[in-house]
C-alpha positions in Angstrom: 0.0 -0.1 -0.2 1.6 3.4 -0.9 1.9 5.8 2.0 1.9 8.8 -0.3 -0.9 8.6 -2.7 -0.6 11.0 -5.9 -2.1 14.0 -6.7 -5.0 14.2 -9.5 -4.6 16.1 -12.3 -6.9 18.3 -14.9 -5.5 19.8 -18.0 -6.5 23.8 -18.1 -4.5 24.4 -20.7 -2.0 23.6 -23.9 1.0 25.0 -25.7 3.9 24.3 -27.9 7.4 25.9 -28.1 10.9 25.1 -29.3 10.0 21.2 -29.9 8.5 21.1 -26.6 4.9 20.7 -25.5 3.4 22.1 -22.6 0.3 21.8 -20.2 -1.0 24.0 -17.8 -2.7 21.9 -15.0 -4.7 21.9 -11.9 -3.5 19.5 -9.1 -5.7 18.4 -6.2 -4.0 17.1 -3.0 -5.4 14.9 -0.3 -5.3 17.8 2.3 -8.2 19.1 0.1 -6.2 21.9 -1.3 -5.7 22.7 -5.3 -3.2 24.6 -6.9 -1.7 25.3 -10.3 1.1 23.8 -12.3 2.8 24.0 -15.1 4.3 20.2 -17.0 6.9 20.7 -20.0 8.0 17.9 -22.0 10.1 17.0 -25.4 7.8 16.6 -28.1 8.4 12.7 -28.8 6.9 9.3 -28.3 9.8 7.7 -26.6 10.0 7.6 -22.6 12.1 10.5 -20.8 13.7 11.0 -17.9 11.6 13.9 -15.7 12.5 16.6 -13.1 10.5 17.6 -10.3 11.3 21.4 -10.1 10.8 23.1 -7.1 10.8 26.9 -6.6 12.3 29.0 -4.1 10.8 31.4 -2.1 12.9 35.1 -2.5 9.6 36.9 -0.7 8.2 36.9 -4.3 4.9 35.4 -4.4 3.0 36.4 -7.2 5.0 33.9 -8.9 5.8 30.5 -8.3 5.8 27.7 -11.0 6.6 30.7 -13.6 10.0 31.1 -12.1 11.0 27.5 -13.2 8.8 27.1 -16.4 8.3 29.7 -19.3 4.7 29.3 -20.8 4.1 32.0 -23.8 0.9 34.2 -23.3 1.5 35.2 -20.0 -0.1 38.5 -18.5 1.7 41.6 -19.3 1.9 41.8 -15.1 2.9 38.4 -14.4 5.3 38.9 -17.3 7.1 41.6 -15.8 7.4 39.9 -12.4 9.0 37.1 -14.2 11.3 38.8 -16.1 12.6 40.8 -13.0 12.8 37.5 -11.1 14.6 35.3 -13.4 17.0 38.0 -14.0 17.6 38.4 -10.5 17.8 35.1 -9.4 18.2 32.8 -12.7 20.8 34.5 -15.4 18.0 35.4 -17.4 16.9 31.9 -17.9 14.1 28.9 -16.8 15.3 26.2 -15.7 13.0 24.1 -16.6 12.8 25.1 -20.2 16.3 24.3 -20.4 15.8 20.9 -19.1 12.9 20.3 -21.3 15.2 21.1 -24.5 17.6 18.8 -23.1 15.2 15.3 -23.2 13.7 15.9 -19.6 10.2 16.1 -18.8 9.4 18.9 -16.4 6.9 19.6 -13.6 6.5 22.5 -11.4 3.6 23.4 -8.7 2.8 26.3 -6.9 3.4 25.7 -3.3 0.9 27.0 -0.6 2.0 31.0 -0.8 2.5 31.5 -4.3 1.8 32.2 -7.7 -2.3 30.3 -8.4 -1.8 30.6 -4.1 -0.3 33.6 -3.2 -2.4 35.2 -0.8 -1.2 38.1 0.6 2.5 38.4 0.6 5.1 38.6 3.0 3.2 39.0 6.5 0.4 36.6 5.7 3.1 33.9 5.7 3.3 34.1 9.2 -0.3 34.6 10.1 -0.8 31.3 7.6 1.8 29.8 9.9 0.0 30.5 13.2 -3.3 29.5 12.0 -1.9 26.1 10.9 -0.4 25.3 14.1 -4.0 26.1 15.6 -4.5 22.6 14.3 -1.3 21.1 14.4 0.0 21.5 11.5 3.4 23.1 10.4 3.5 25.0 7.0 6.6 23.3 6.0 4.7 20.0 6.2 2.3 21.5 4.3 4.4 22.4 1.6 6.8 19.0 1.8 3.3 16.5 1.8 2.0 18.2 -1.4 5.7 17.8 -2.6 5.9 14.3 -2.1 2.0 13.8 -3.8 3.3 16.3 -7.1 6.4 13.8 -6.9 4.1 10.9 -7.2 1.6 11.8 -9.6 4.9 12.6 -12.3 6.3 9.3 -11.6 3.2 7.5 -12.6 2.5 9.7 -15.5 3.0 7.6 -19.1 6.1 8.4 -20.9 8.1 9.4 -17.4 10.7 6.9 -17.2 10.2 5.8 -13.5 13.7 4.8 -12.9 15.3 8.4 -14.0 13.4 11.0 -12.1 15.4 13.3 -9.7 14.2 16.5 -7.9 15.9 19.9 -8.4 15.6 23.1 -6.8 17.2 26.0 -5.8 16.7 28.1 -2.3 13.7 27.0 -0.8 13.3 24.5 -3.7 16.7 23.1 -2.9 15.7 22.4 0.7 12.7 20.8 -1.0 14.7 18.7 -3.3 17.0 17.3 -0.4 14.1 16.7 1.3 12.0 14.9 -1.6 15.2 12.4 -1.8 15.7 11.7 1.7 11.9 10.7 1.9 10.9 9.3 -1.2 12.3 6.4 -3.1 10.8 7.9 -6.3 13.4 9.9 -6.0 16.4 8.8 -7.7 18.6 11.8 -7.5 18.6 15.0 -6.4 20.4 18.5 -7.2 20.0 21.0 -4.5 21.5 24.7 -4.6 21.3 27.5 -2.3 20.3 25.7 1.0 22.7 23.6 3.2 24.2 24.2 6.3 24.5 23.1 9.7 21.5 23.5 12.7 24.3 25.5 14.7 25.9 27.6 11.9 22.4 28.6 10.8 20.7 29.7 14.6 22.9 32.8 14.4 21.9 36.4 15.2 19.8 37.7 12.1 19.9 34.6 10.2 16.7 33.5 8.5 16.2 30.6 10.8 15.1 33.0 13.9 13.6 35.5 12.1 9.8 33.9 11.9 8.0 35.1 8.5 9.9 33.0 5.9 11.6 30.6 8.3 8.5 29.0 8.8 8.1 27.2 5.2 11.2 25.9 5.9 11.0 24.4 9.7 9.6 21.1 11.2 9.1 21.7 14.5 9.2 17.6 15.6 12.5 17.8 13.5 14.3 20.6 14.5 17.0 20.2 17.2 17.0 16.5 16.6 18.1 15.6 13.4 20.7 18.5 11.8 20.5 19.2 7.9 22.7 17.3 6.7 21.7 14.4 8.6 18.4 14.7 6.7 19.4 15.1 3.6 22.0 12.1 4.5 19.0 10.3 4.3 19.2 10.1 0.8 22.5 8.4 0.4 23.4 6.5 -1.7 21.8 8.0 -4.3 23.4 10.2 -6.5 23.1 14.1 -5.3 24.6 17.3 -6.1 24.5 19.8 -3.1 26.3 23.6 -3.9 25.7 27.1 -2.8 27.9 30.3 -3.2 30.8 31.1 -1.2 29.3 34.7 -1.0 25.7 33.6 -0.1 24.6 35.7 3.2 21.9 33.3 4.0 24.3 30.2 4.2 27.8 31.4 5.4 31.1 29.5 4.1 31.8 28.1 7.4 28.2 26.4 7.9 27.9 25.4 4.3 31.6 23.8 4.4 30.6 22.1 7.7 27.6 20.6 6.3 29.2 19.7 3.2 31.7 17.5 5.3 29.0 15.6 6.9 27.7 15.2 3.9 30.6 13.3 2.3 31.3 11.5 5.3 27.3 10.0 5.2 27.8 9.2 1.5 31.1 7.4 2.4 29.8 5.5 5.3 27.1 4.4 2.8 29.9 3.0 0.4 29.3 5.8 -2.2 31.1 8.6 -1.6 31.4 9.6 -5.3 27.7 9.9 -5.4 27.9 13.0 -3.3 29.0 16.3 -5.1 29.4 19.5 -2.6 30.6 22.4 -3.9 31.0 26.1 -2.9 31.2 28.5 -6.4 33.6 31.2 -5.5 32.7 34.5 -5.6 28.9 33.6 -5.9 25.8 35.1 -3.9 22.7 33.8 -3.6 21.8 32.9 -7.2 21.8 30.2 -9.5 23.4 31.8 -12.7 23.3 30.1 -16.5 26.8 28.5 -15.5 25.7 27.0 -12.2 22.8 26.0 -14.0 24.7 24.2 -16.8 27.3 22.2 -14.3 23.9 21.0 -12.7 22.0 20.0 -15.5 25.7 18.5 -16.8 26.0 16.3 -13.8 22.4 15.2 -13.9 23.0 14.0 -17.7 25.6 11.6 -16.3 24.3 10.2 -13.4 21.2 9.4 -15.1 
């Protein structure tokens, strides 16, 4: 019996561009919530590897899935937000379209608080977290549970090679990516950028982990203080994993990132697959995922897939 029931999906719209075919979807989850999603596939009858893309936080809520997958025909306001955000964080490129161009089926859904579920912005996320806590539910657990159900749907999609499915994200999306790799057998490999450090190193004055607001989307109360972040990610061993950040990333300072990377390599080595975990600190890089880092990540994904 499956522990995670796949989301269900309805097709809202379709498009074709650059040798790929896309669908706008509405996904329905076991918690009664629905969300918007974009699915982009190479225009082929052959089975393809697949990637579940996890969008970032960025305190930029008007778009979610649109940060990762480009769809023609967006409204002028949304198009302007997309252009602003992908220029700022992604080097002007949609990661999902590049993955599809290189042969992957890609799916990205709006997490609770973004895009089709954007709510009322920055202040609202703390209120949402507080309301969920009244019912004994953490904000982060809602996001993670929906990610698991989205992943289960993708793995069962006709035309997807279920033996070659990866999780892939940056910033909050990076944390979501390694959590999925740790918790789901459906994930065979993981690319997680811009979110890794030790608990001790991140629980420092001024760090996002202690500020409330955005932190609630990434904190699991029953786990915090019991299982360090690299140990949580280490549950994914011996799966191939690429975990990286920038040496100048103010959210994940170099000492705590390096300490976490060292622990991750030790965990994979203990599993007998030390070479399957690649950790990297990009010199001179801040909190961003530009095209050169994307190319490195996709090339790595090609090799391990």
